[in-house]
C-alpha positions, -999 to +999 in steps of 0.1 A: +000+000+000+013+035-009+020+055+022+002+088+026+036+103+037+070+091+024+101+108+035+134+098+019+168+110+030+154+143+044+180+168+056+176+203+069+206+226+076+203+261+091+231+287+088+234+308+120+262+333+115+293+313+106+278+281+121+258+254+102+232+236+123+222+201+110+187+198+123+179+167+103+205+142+090+189+120+064+155+110+079+136+081+063+099+077+074+068+062+059+034+069+074+003+050+062-032+065+059-051+064+092-020+058+114-019+074+148+017+083+154+037+101+182+067+121+171+090+124+201+125+135+210+143+158+234+148+195+227+172+199+197+164+164+184+149+178+152+112+169+159+100+205+154+119+208+122+105+175+109+070+186+119+074+219+099+085+199+069+056+174+072+032+203+076+045+219+044+056+250+065+092+246+053+112+229+026+141+205+032+178+212+023+179+178+005+159+146+002+123+140-008+089+144+009+060+127-009+025+135+003-003+115-012+020+105-040+030+141-048+065+153-043+061+185-022+098+189-013+104+211-044+073+232-042+073+270-038+055+288-010+023+293-029+021+256-039+029+246-003+001+269+010-024+252-013-013+217-001-016+228+035-051+242+031-064+210+014-045+182+031-034+192+066-051+204+098-029+220+124-034+220+162-009+240+183+000+242+220-009+279+222-043+274+203-035+304+179-071+317+181-080+352+170-092+369+202-118+392+186-136+364+168-161+340+183-155+303+184-177+299+153-158+326+134-124+312+144-134+277+131-149+290+099-118+311+090-099+284+069-130+281+047-127+317+037-095+307+018-113+278+003-138+302-013-169+289+004-200+311+010-205+327+044-236+305+051-218+273+041-187+283+062-208+289+093-229+258+089-198+236+086-181+254+115-212+249+137-212+212+127-176+206+137-179+226+170-208+203+179-187+173+171-160+184+196-186+191+223-189+229+220-222+233+202-234+255+231-203+278+230-203+289+193-207+326+202-181+327+229-148+346+224-116+327+233-112+347+266-146+334+276-135+298+273-114+275+294-080+262+281-096+229+272-125+245+254-100+267+235-081+236+224-114+221+213-120+252+191-085+248+177-092+211+169-125+220+153-107+246+131-082+219+121-110+196+111-132+221+092-116+216+058-119+178+061-081+173+058-066+138+055-039+146+081-041+162+115-007+175+128-008+184+165+022+201+182+022+196+219-016+199+220-018+192+258+012+212+268-008+240+284-036+218+299-041+200+332-041+162+334-079+158+334-083+181+304-054+165+286-071+131+289-103+146+274-084+162+245-066+129+238-101+113+237-110+137+209-079+127+190-088+090+194-122+098+178-106+117+150-083+087+143-113+063+144-131+085+118-103+077+094-078+106+098-041+102+099-030+118+132+006+129+139+011+141+175+044+159+184+051+155+221+078+152+246+055+137+272+057+099+274+022+095+290+007+115+261+026+094+235+012+062+251-021+070+236-007+067+200-004+034+181+032+041+169+061+060+183+089+076+164+117+091+185+143+114+170+178+122+184+204+145+169+184+148+137+180+110+131+154+084+138+165+066+169+134+045+176+104+035+154+081+010+170+045+000+175+030+008+208+018-024+225+004-006+255-020+019+240-038+040+267-075+046+259-086+081+268-123+090+275-142+121+266-177+118+278-189+151+262-180+140+227-208+126+206-186+100+189-180+085+224-217+079+230-235+046+225 
């Protein structure tokens, strides 16, 4: 089966003054559709650099990155932006919500770039907010929501374009333990619905929810293994978790 993501000999070198920093040193990685993968590693391991490349936010120094059988490693910024909008939903540790917009407007924003009508945008945004348990909070601004609720808004925004891949960067980093478990429950449902989920984390207990673990060290893949001890999270407010 053709992987949804195929990375071959990927390198990334940054020049900082007179110093060259080799962030990635020839990474090979295949990810199948509907995998649930944790990307791990200590600070400076290259995991953030690899995440940026997988998310089409940056281009490699050398090597190839194939996404859905398309070589995106040689694309320019405009082409990468189009791929991002169609294929990838992002969830960040800091939520990245616009403070003056309601939850509904924040979630609908990516659909503006997709050229959808206002009514279609808001209908779809309301649908996804309901899916993540926030159907009764659509008119709230980010400062009127808890940290967990804000992360749910961010997840809904990532899902609104129906991307094939969800890329989450430390999505529980600013949340307490109970809320983190609830958020991981949502990612489980997203995976069960057929999405490929790539979760960047340095927390082993969060990575234990994923089905596969890839650990980087010094810009190289150190460990790539199946997770035999998958932790099941629960999210009682999520409609996909109801019988």
